[in-house]
N, CA and C atoms as an extended XYZ file, in Angstrom:
444
Properties=species:S:1:pos:R:3:atomname:S:1:resname:S:1:resid:I:1 pbc="F F F"
N        20.395      -11.880      -28.842 N   MET     1
C        20.131      -10.455      -28.886 CA  MET     1
C        18.640      -10.168      -28.696 C   MET     1
N        17.796      -10.972      -29.328 N   GLY     2
C        16.353      -10.789      -29.194 CA  GLY     2
C        15.876      -10.946      -27.762 C   GLY     2
N        16.499      -11.889      -27.014 N   LYS     3
C        16.126      -12.114      -25.620 CA  LYS     3
C        16.459      -10.904      -24.768 C   LYS     3
N        17.579      -10.266      -25.059 N   ILE     4
C        17.984       -9.080      -24.295 CA  ILE     4
C        16.996       -7.948      -24.519 C   ILE     4
N        16.581       -7.751      -25.756 N   ILE     5
C        15.616       -6.694      -26.063 CA  ILE     5
C        14.294       -6.961      -25.354 C   ILE     5
N        13.836       -8.194      -25.363 N   ILE     6
C        12.585       -8.542      -24.680 CA  ILE     6
C        12.709       -8.278      -23.188 C   ILE     6
N        13.822       -8.664      -22.586 N   LEU     7
C        14.031       -8.410      -21.162 CA  LEU     7
C        14.047       -6.923      -20.867 C   LEU     7
N        14.698       -6.136      -21.705 N   LEU     8
C        14.725       -4.688      -21.511 CA  LEU     8
C        13.327       -4.094      -21.622 C   LEU     8
N        12.549       -4.572      -22.579 N   LEU     9
C        11.180       -4.091      -22.729 CA  LEU     9
C        10.337       -4.449      -21.512 C   LEU     9
N        10.474       -5.672      -21.004 N   LEU    10
C         9.730       -6.080      -19.814 CA  LEU    10
C        10.139       -5.244      -18.611 C   LEU    10
N        11.445       -4.993      -18.452 N   PHE    11
C        11.931       -4.175      -17.349 CA  PHE    11
C        11.382       -2.759      -17.453 C   PHE    11
N        11.407       -2.183      -18.654 N   SER    12
C        10.884       -0.839      -18.871 CA  SER    12
C         9.398       -0.770      -18.562 C   SER    12
N         8.667       -1.789      -18.963 N   ALA    13
C         7.219       -1.805      -18.709 CA  ALA    13
C         6.925       -1.852      -17.222 C   ALA    13
N         7.700       -2.655      -16.469 N   SER    14
C         7.441       -2.739      -15.037 CA  SER    14
C         7.825       -1.446      -14.329 C   SER    14
N         8.877       -0.783      -14.793 N   GLN    15
C         9.280        0.482      -14.195 CA  GLN    15
C         8.208        1.546      -14.439 C   GLN    15
N         7.657        1.612      -15.651 N   SER    16
C         6.633        2.607      -15.934 CA  SER    16
C         5.339        2.277      -15.193 C   SER    16
N         5.060        0.995      -14.976 N   ALA    17
C         3.869        0.625      -14.202 CA  ALA    17
C         4.025        1.115      -12.766 C   ALA    17
N         5.230        0.959      -12.199 N   ASN    18
C         5.464        1.455      -10.849 CA  ASN    18
C         5.244        2.958      -10.783 C   ASN    18
N         5.765        3.674      -11.769 N   LYS    19
C         5.620        5.128      -11.798 CA  LYS    19
C         4.145        5.512      -11.950 C   LYS    19
N         3.447        4.778      -12.801 N   SER    20
C         2.027        5.035      -13.010 CA  SER    20
C         1.228        4.804      -11.733 C   SER    20
N         1.518        3.718      -11.051 N   ILE    21
C         0.813        3.422       -9.793 CA  ILE    21
C         1.132        4.482       -8.756 C   ILE    21
N         2.411        4.859       -8.656 N   PHE    22
C         2.768        5.874       -7.681 CA  PHE    22
C         2.099        7.215       -8.006 C   PHE    22
N         1.979        7.540       -9.288 N   ASN    23
C         1.260        8.764       -9.659 CA  ASN    23
C        -0.195        8.686       -9.200 C   ASN    23
N        -0.821        7.519       -9.327 N   ASP    24
C        -2.187        7.337       -8.830 CA  ASP    24
C        -2.233        7.541       -7.320 C   ASP    24
N        -1.250        6.979       -6.619 N   ILE    25
C        -1.184        7.135       -5.155 CA  ILE    25
C        -1.057        8.616       -4.804 C   ILE    25
N        -0.151        9.310       -5.473 N   LYS    26
C         0.048       10.743       -5.202 CA  LYS    26
C        -1.220       11.541       -5.460 C   LYS    26
N        -1.889       11.247       -6.565 N   ASN    27
C        -3.099       11.992       -6.918 CA  ASN    27
C        -4.227       11.748       -5.922 C   ASN    27
N        -4.457       10.491       -5.581 N   VAL    28
C        -5.560       10.160       -4.672 CA  VAL    28
C        -5.318       10.709       -3.271 C   VAL    28
N        -4.083       10.603       -2.789 N   THR    29
C        -3.774       11.036       -1.416 CA  THR    29
C        -3.362       12.502       -1.334 C   THR    29
N        -3.212       13.143       -2.486 N   GLU    30
C        -2.738       14.533       -2.533 CA  GLU    30
C        -1.404       14.665       -1.793 C   GLU    30
N        -0.540       13.691       -2.015 N   MET    31
C         0.757       13.594       -1.353 CA  MET    31
C         1.660       14.762       -1.725 C   MET    31
N         2.329       15.301       -0.696 N   LYS    32
C         3.270       16.407       -0.897 CA  LYS    32
C         4.655       15.964       -0.441 C   LYS    32
N         5.641       16.799       -0.674 N   GLY    33
C         7.011       16.500       -0.269 CA  GLY    33
C         7.118       16.237        1.220 C   GLY    33
N         7.895       15.235        1.577 N   GLY    34
C         8.110       14.900        2.981 CA  GLY    34
C         7.027       14.022        3.592 C   GLY    34
N         6.045       13.623        2.793 N   GLU    35
C         4.967       12.778        3.312 CA  GLU    35
C         5.217       11.311        2.976 C   GLU    35
N         4.539       10.452        3.724 N   TYR    36
C         4.620        9.009        3.539 CA  TYR    36
C         3.219        8.458        3.370 C   TYR    36
N         3.099        7.398        2.583 N   VAL    37
C         1.827        6.691        2.438 CA  VAL    37
C         2.025        5.273        2.953 C   VAL    37
N         1.133        4.886        3.858 N   ILE    38
C         1.100        3.507        4.353 CA  ILE    38
C        -0.017        2.820        3.577 C   ILE    38
N         0.357        1.862        2.751 N   ALA    39
C        -0.618        1.161        1.908 CA  ALA    39
C        -0.928       -0.207        2.496 C   ALA    39
N        -2.216       -0.524        2.534 N   LEU    40
C        -2.698       -1.832        2.971 CA  LEU    40
C        -3.390       -2.488        1.781 C   LEU    40
N        -3.328       -3.788        1.725 N   TYR    41
C        -3.927       -4.545        0.622 CA  TYR    41
C        -5.129       -5.291        1.177 C   TYR    41
N        -6.319       -4.873        0.763 N   GLN    42
C        -7.554       -5.387        1.326 CA  GLN    42
C        -8.442       -5.944        0.223 C   GLN    42
N        -9.527       -6.564        0.648 N   SER    43
C       -10.507       -7.092       -0.281 CA  SER    43
C       -11.891       -6.658        0.180 C   SER    43
N       -12.764       -6.412       -0.772 N   ALA    44
C       -14.126       -6.010       -0.422 CA  ALA    44
C       -14.806       -7.080        0.432 C   ALA    44
N       -14.391       -8.323        0.287 N   GLY    45
C       -14.981       -9.420        1.056 CA  GLY    45
C       -14.057       -9.941        2.146 C   GLY    45
N       -13.158       -9.088        2.640 N   SER    46
C       -12.196       -9.532        3.664 CA  SER    46
C       -12.893      -10.038        4.917 C   SER    46
N       -12.288      -11.057        5.497 N   CYS    47
C       -12.761      -11.482        6.810 CA  CYS    47
C       -12.256      -10.447        7.831 C   CYS    47
N       -12.849      -10.448        8.988 N   ILE    48
C       -12.498       -9.463       10.013 CA  ILE    48
C       -11.010       -9.541       10.361 C   ILE    48
N       -10.491      -10.743       10.543 N   LYS    49
C        -9.085      -10.908       10.918 CA  LYS    49
C        -8.156      -10.372        9.818 C   LYS    49
N        -8.470      -10.681        8.574 N   CYS    50
C        -7.628      -10.235        7.457 CA  CYS    50
C        -7.602       -8.718        7.349 C   CYS    50
N        -8.685       -8.079        7.739 N   TYR    51
C        -8.737       -6.620        7.732 CA  TYR    51
C        -8.023       -6.042        8.946 C   TYR    51
N        -8.404       -6.525       10.132 N   TYR    52
C        -7.932       -5.888       11.362 CA  TYR    52
C        -6.491       -6.184       11.728 C   TYR    52
N        -5.937       -7.282       11.295 N   GLN    53
C        -4.565       -7.581       11.684 CA  GLN    53
C        -3.587       -6.525       11.158 C   GLN    53
N        -3.518       -6.257        9.853 N   PRO    54
C        -2.604       -5.203        9.411 CA  PRO    54
C        -3.048       -3.805        9.844 C   PRO    54
N        -4.351       -3.560        9.836 N   MET    55
C        -4.844       -2.238       10.250 CA  MET    55
C        -4.560       -2.000       11.723 C   MET    55
N        -4.662       -3.039       12.532 N   GLY    56
C        -4.350       -2.921       13.963 CA  GLY    56
C        -2.902       -2.529       14.189 C   GLY    56
N        -2.002       -3.074       13.385 N   ILE    57
C        -0.587       -2.711       13.487 CA  ILE    57
C        -0.412       -1.229       13.161 C   ILE    57
N        -1.023       -0.781       12.087 N   VAL    58
C        -0.912        0.621       11.684 CA  VAL    58
C        -1.503        1.529       12.764 C   VAL    58
N        -2.674        1.197       13.282 N   GLU    59
C        -3.300        2.020       14.307 CA  GLU    59
C        -2.463        2.077       15.582 C   GLU    59
N        -1.883        0.949       15.987 N   ALA    60
C        -1.051        0.922       17.188 CA  ALA    60
C         0.179        1.809       17.021 C   ALA    60
N         0.790        1.749       15.861 N   VAL    61
C         1.967        2.584       15.602 CA  VAL    61
C         1.573        4.056       15.542 C   VAL    61
N         0.453        4.350       14.914 N   MET    62
C        -0.009        5.742       14.817 CA  MET    62
C        -0.225        6.351       16.206 C   MET    62
N        -0.716        5.558       17.145 N   LYS    63
C        -0.936        6.056       18.510 CA  LYS    63
C         0.374        6.443       19.185 C   LYS    63
N         1.455        5.750       18.857 N   LYS    64
C         2.754        6.011       19.473 CA  LYS    64
C         3.496        7.193       18.841 C   LYS    64
N         3.160        7.512       17.604 N   LEU    65
C         3.891        8.557       16.890 CA  LEU    65
C         3.498        9.950       17.366 C   LEU    65
N         4.491       10.815       17.472 N   LYS    66
C         4.234       12.205       17.874 CA  LYS    66
C         3.791       13.055       16.692 C   LYS    66
N         4.360       12.778       15.522 N   HIS    67
C         4.067       13.570       14.324 CA  HIS    67
C         3.380       12.690       13.287 C   HIS    67
N         2.075       12.887       13.149 N   LYS    68
C         1.294       12.069       12.208 CA  LYS    68
C         0.867       12.850       10.979 C   LYS    68
N         1.129       14.143       10.990 N   GLU    69
C         0.629       14.995        9.914 CA  GLU    69
C         1.244       14.674        8.548 C   GLU    69
N         2.364       13.979        8.524 N   ASN    70
C         3.005       13.628        7.254 CA  ASN    70
C         2.680       12.212        6.800 C   ASN    70
N         1.673       11.593        7.392 N   LEU    71
C         1.321       10.212        7.066 CA  LEU    71
C        -0.072       10.138        6.465 C   LEU    71
N        -0.194        9.302        5.465 N   LYS    72
C        -1.490        9.052        4.835 CA  LYS    72
C        -1.672        7.544        4.743 C   LYS    72
N        -2.902        7.100        4.941 N   ILE    73
C        -3.201        5.676        4.878 CA  ILE    73
C        -4.065        5.424        3.645 C   ILE    73
N        -3.691        4.381        2.920 N   LEU    74
C        -4.357        4.043        1.666 CA  LEU    74
C        -4.644        2.552        1.633 C   LEU    74
N        -5.821        2.197        1.181 N   ALA    75
C        -6.137        0.783        0.961 CA  ALA    75
C        -6.213        0.526       -0.539 C   ALA    75
N        -5.479       -0.486       -0.981 N   PHE    76
C        -5.685       -1.031       -2.320 CA  PHE    76
C        -6.740       -2.109       -2.139 C   PHE    76
N        -7.948       -1.845       -2.617 N   VAL    77
C        -9.061       -2.759       -2.418 CA  VAL    77
C        -9.191       -3.664       -3.634 C   VAL    77
N        -9.043       -4.963       -3.400 N   ASN    78
C        -9.129       -5.938       -4.475 CA  ASN    78
C       -10.589       -6.077       -4.899 C   ASN    78
N       -10.918       -5.410       -5.995 N   CYS    79
C       -12.285       -5.447       -6.520 CA  CYS    79
C       -12.248       -4.973       -7.966 C   CYS    79
N       -13.388       -5.009       -8.614 N   ASN    80
C       -13.463       -4.606      -10.017 CA  ASN    80
C       -14.247       -3.325      -10.251 C   ASN    80
N       -15.056       -2.936       -9.260 N   ARG    81
C       -15.933       -1.787       -9.459 CA  ARG    81
C       -15.914       -0.861       -8.247 C   ARG    81
N       -16.257        0.399       -8.481 N   LYS    82
C       -16.329        1.371       -7.380 CA  LYS    82
C       -17.413        0.977       -6.380 C   LYS    82
N       -18.444        0.293       -6.858 N   LYS    83
C       -19.518       -0.156       -5.979 CA  LYS    83
C       -18.965       -1.082       -4.890 C   LYS    83
N       -18.044       -1.947       -5.271 N   GLU    84
C       -17.430       -2.862       -4.300 CA  GLU    84
C       -16.556       -2.093       -3.304 C   GLU    84
N       -15.921       -1.024       -3.772 N   MET    85
C       -15.149       -0.184       -2.849 CA  MET    85
C       -16.067        0.471       -1.833 C   MET    85
N       -17.245        0.869       -2.264 N   LYS    86
C       -18.213        1.469       -1.343 CA  LYS    86
C       -18.654        0.457       -0.287 C   LYS    86
N       -18.803       -0.804       -0.685 N   VAL    87
C       -19.157       -1.861        0.266 CA  VAL    87
C       -18.040       -2.012        1.294 C   VAL    87
N       -16.796       -2.035        0.834 N   PHE    88
C       -15.647       -2.122        1.734 CA  PHE    88
C       -15.641       -0.939        2.701 C   PHE    88
N       -15.828        0.250        2.157 N   LYS    89
C       -15.810        1.471        2.971 CA  LYS    89
C       -16.876        1.414        4.065 C   LYS    89
N       -18.051        0.964        3.712 N   LYS    90
C       -19.148        0.879        4.680 CA  LYS    90
C       -18.915       -0.255        5.678 C   LYS    90
N       -18.514       -1.420        5.177 N   GLN    91
C       -18.329       -2.596        6.032 CA  GLN    91
C       -17.301       -2.342        7.130 C   GLN    91
N       -16.210       -1.646        6.789 N   PHE    92
C       -15.132       -1.439        7.747 CA  PHE    92
C       -15.035        0.000        8.239 C   PHE    92
N       -16.038        0.814        7.913 N   ASP    93
C       -16.058        2.216        8.326 CA  ASP    93
C       -14.728        2.896        7.961 C   ASP    93
N       -14.290        2.670        6.728 N   TRP    94
C       -12.997        3.158        6.245 CA  TRP    94
C       -13.041        4.661        6.035 C   TRP    94
N       -12.107        5.383        6.649 N   LYS    95
C       -12.088        6.843        6.564 CA  LYS    95
C       -10.827        7.370        5.874 C   LYS    95
N       -10.126        6.481        5.206 N   HIS    96
C        -8.869        6.853        4.573 CA  HIS    96
C        -9.008        6.764        3.053 C   HIS    96
N        -7.893        6.874        2.361 N   TYR    97
C        -7.873        6.849        0.903 CA  TYR    97
C        -8.006        5.414        0.383 C   TYR    97
N        -8.502        5.293       -0.864 N   MET    98
C        -8.679        3.972       -1.477 CA  MET    98
C        -8.368        4.033       -2.970 C   MET    98
N        -7.848        2.926       -3.467 N   LEU    99
C        -7.665        2.711       -4.908 CA  LEU    99
C        -8.092        1.283       -5.229 C   LEU    99
N        -8.607        1.098       -6.418 N   ILE   100
C        -8.999       -0.241       -6.858 CA  ILE   100
C        -7.749       -1.055       -7.206 C   ILE   100
N        -7.739       -2.294       -6.748 N   ASP   101
C        -6.707       -3.274       -7.114 CA  ASP   101
C        -7.429       -4.398       -7.833 C   ASP   101
N        -7.191       -4.531       -9.112 N   LYS   102
C        -7.849       -5.589       -9.892 CA  LYS   102
C        -7.086       -6.898       -9.814 C   LYS   102
N        -6.293       -7.045       -8.744 N   GLY   103
C        -5.597       -8.303       -8.503 CA  GLY   103
C        -4.143       -8.328       -8.934 C   GLY   103
N        -3.651       -7.224       -9.488 N   ASN   104
C        -2.278       -7.241       -9.993 CA  ASN   104
C        -1.389       -6.153       -9.387 C   ASN   104
N        -1.860       -5.436       -8.414 N   ILE   105
C        -1.126       -4.278       -7.900 CA  ILE   105
C         0.224       -4.668       -7.293 C   ILE   105
N         0.258       -5.749       -6.540 N   ARG   106
C         1.515       -6.170       -5.919 CA  ARG   106
C         2.540       -6.557       -6.988 C   ARG   106
N         2.091       -7.282       -7.982 N   LYS   107
C         2.980       -7.678       -9.075 CA  LYS   107
C         3.504       -6.440       -9.798 C   LYS   107
N         2.620       -5.496      -10.072 N   ASP   108
C         3.027       -4.280      -10.778 CA  ASP   108
C         4.002       -3.442       -9.952 C   ASP   108
N         3.870       -3.505       -8.638 N   LEU   109
C         4.799       -2.784       -7.767 CA  LEU   109
C         6.116       -3.537       -7.581 C   LEU   109
N         6.128       -4.800       -7.962 N   GLY   110
C         7.337       -5.606       -7.823 CA  GLY   110
C         7.587       -6.067       -6.400 C   GLY   110
N         6.489       -6.241       -5.644 N   ILE   111
C         6.622       -6.692       -4.257 CA  ILE   111
C         6.037       -8.095       -4.104 C   ILE   111
N         6.277       -8.691       -2.964 N   HIS   112
C         5.802      -10.047       -2.681 CA  HIS   112
C         4.284      -10.118       -2.832 C   HIS   112
N         3.798      -11.198       -3.373 N   ILE   113
C         2.369      -11.382       -3.638 CA  ILE   113
C         1.540      -11.387       -2.352 C   ILE   113
N         2.184      -11.675       -1.215 N   GLN   114
C         1.466      -11.691        0.059 CA  GLN   114
C         1.782      -10.470        0.922 C   GLN   114
N         2.239       -9.400        0.296 N   SER   115
C         2.503       -8.173        1.052 CA  SER   115
C         1.217       -7.690        1.698 C   SER   115
N         1.333       -7.214        2.942 N   ALA   116
C         0.173       -6.731        3.681 CA  ALA   116
C         0.239       -5.225        3.926 C   ALA   116
N         1.446       -4.706        4.146 N   ILE   117
C         1.648       -3.287        4.428 CA  ILE   117
C         2.886       -2.831        3.658 C   ILE   117
N         2.764       -1.718        2.954 N   THR   118
C         3.896       -1.132        2.243 CA  THR   118
C         3.934        0.354        2.566 C   THR   118
N         5.129        0.867        2.816 N   VAL   119
C         5.294        2.297        3.074 CA  VAL   119
C         6.071        2.903        1.911 C   VAL   119
N         5.502        3.974        1.342 N   PHE   120
C         6.121        4.714        0.246 CA  PHE   120
C         6.547        6.082        0.747 C   PHE   120
N         7.723        6.541        0.288 N   ASN   121
C         8.075        7.930        0.578 CA  ASN   121
C         7.589        8.804       -0.573 C   ASN   121
N         7.846       10.097       -0.484 N   ASP   122
C         7.322       11.026       -1.481 CA  ASP   122
C         8.017       10.928       -2.840 C   ASP   122
N         9.062       10.129       -2.947 N   ARG   123
C         9.734        9.912       -4.225 CA  ARG   123
C         9.289        8.603       -4.884 C   ARG   123
N         8.351        7.925       -4.268 N   GLY   124
C         7.840        6.681       -4.832 CA  GLY   124
C         8.657        5.461       -4.479 C   GLY   124
N         9.576        5.615       -3.551 N   GLU   125
C        10.404        4.491       -3.131 CA  GLU   125
C         9.667        3.686       -2.058 C   GLU   125
N         9.778        2.392       -2.143 N   ILE   126
C         9.211        1.521       -1.119 CA  ILE   126
C        10.248        1.415       -0.011 C   ILE   126
N         9.917        1.973        1.149 N   ILE   127
C        10.897        1.976        2.235 CA  ILE   127
C        10.640        0.874        3.260 C   ILE   127
N         9.477        0.246        3.175 N   LEU   128
C         9.180       -0.902        4.024 CA  LEU   128
C         8.079       -1.715        3.367 C   LEU   128
N         8.241       -3.023        3.420 N   ASN   129
C         7.227       -3.922        2.897 CA  ASN   129
C         7.082       -5.082        3.878 C   ASN   129
N         5.898       -5.228        4.434 N   ILE   130
C         5.630       -6.279        5.428 CA  ILE   130
C         4.747       -7.331        4.780 C   ILE   130
N         5.188       -8.565        4.868 N   ILE   131
C         4.466       -9.681        4.255 CA  ILE   131
C         3.434      -10.231        5.241 C   ILE   131
N         2.272      -10.596        4.712 N   ASP   132
C         1.177      -11.161        5.492 CA  ASP   132
C         1.659      -12.344        6.333 C   ASP   132
N         1.177      -12.406        7.560 N   GLN   133
C         1.479      -13.471        8.523 CA  GLN   133
C         2.905      -13.404        9.071 C   GLN   133
N         3.665      -12.395        8.705 N   LYS   134
C         5.014      -12.217        9.253 CA  LYS   134
C         5.009      -10.910       10.047 C   LYS   134
N         4.178      -10.894       11.079 N   TYR   135
C         3.927       -9.665       11.817 CA  TYR   135
C         4.720       -9.543       13.116 C   TYR   135
N         5.585      -10.518       13.446 N   GLU   136
C         6.246      -10.542       14.749 CA  GLU   136
C         6.869       -9.184       15.101 C   GLU   136
N         7.702       -8.663       14.228 N   ASP   137
C         8.381       -7.405       14.511 CA  ASP   137
C         7.867       -6.259       13.636 C   ASP   137
N         6.725       -6.452       13.002 N   ALA   138
C         6.166       -5.443       12.096 CA  ALA   138
C         5.885       -4.112       12.787 C   ALA   138
N         5.256       -4.097       13.982 N   PRO   139
C         5.004       -2.791       14.611 CA  PRO   139
C         6.293       -2.008       14.878 C   PRO   139
N         7.320       -2.690       15.336 N   GLN   140
C         8.574       -1.995       15.630 CA  GLN   140
C         9.240       -1.483       14.359 C   GLN   140
N         9.231       -2.291       13.298 N   LYS   141
C         9.808       -1.857       12.026 CA  LYS   141
C         9.077       -0.630       11.487 C   LYS   141
N         7.759       -0.672       11.544 N   LEU   142
C         6.949        0.443       11.057 CA  LEU   142
C         7.221        1.693       11.891 C   LEU   142
N         7.264        1.533       13.190 N   TYR   143
C         7.531        2.663       14.084 CA  TYR   143
C         8.915        3.264       13.808 C   TYR   143
N         9.920        2.415       13.680 N   ASP   144
C        11.294        2.883       13.456 CA  ASP   144
C        11.417        3.717       12.179 C   ASP   144
N        10.662        3.357       11.160 N   ILE   145
C        10.729        4.092        9.890 CA  ILE   145
C         9.972        5.413        9.962 C   ILE   145
N         8.892        5.438       10.736 N   LEU   146
C         8.015        6.610       10.730 CA  LEU   146
C         8.241        7.588       11.886 C   LEU   146
N         9.110        7.290       12.805 N   LYS   147
C         9.321        8.178       13.961 CA  LYS   147
C        10.285        9.308       13.611 C   LYS   147
N         9.789       10.307       12.976 N   PHE   148
C        10.643       11.433       12.586 CA  PHE   148
C        10.354       12.635       13.439 C   PHE   148
């Protein structure tokens, strides 16, 4: 019986963490009904390839889409301080939304530890999750979900 209670508590904690993170996403991006957030997982010290590979996929898909007004791009920047986020912003000329990731965001979201791109709808549901280095059909998957 004690094990069941512990499991329920752990499940409840992870569900509230997801809701808390999604509330942060909504607040930072000023997300409204019918909008989507494309989240990328970056590091203040990312190498060029690690930054541009997932961002290149997002940019290529954005060029093909007719309706972009319902899309927001967000980087979870793996760092500890806002100063490091500023370095990331300057280094990559980042013009989109950002949130600090202290190294646990993927775990808290309940997604693969090597996730590179995640798409959220306005209800906080993860509608697509692309894992790092598994990019073969990523542009098409992203396009298929976002072509509304």
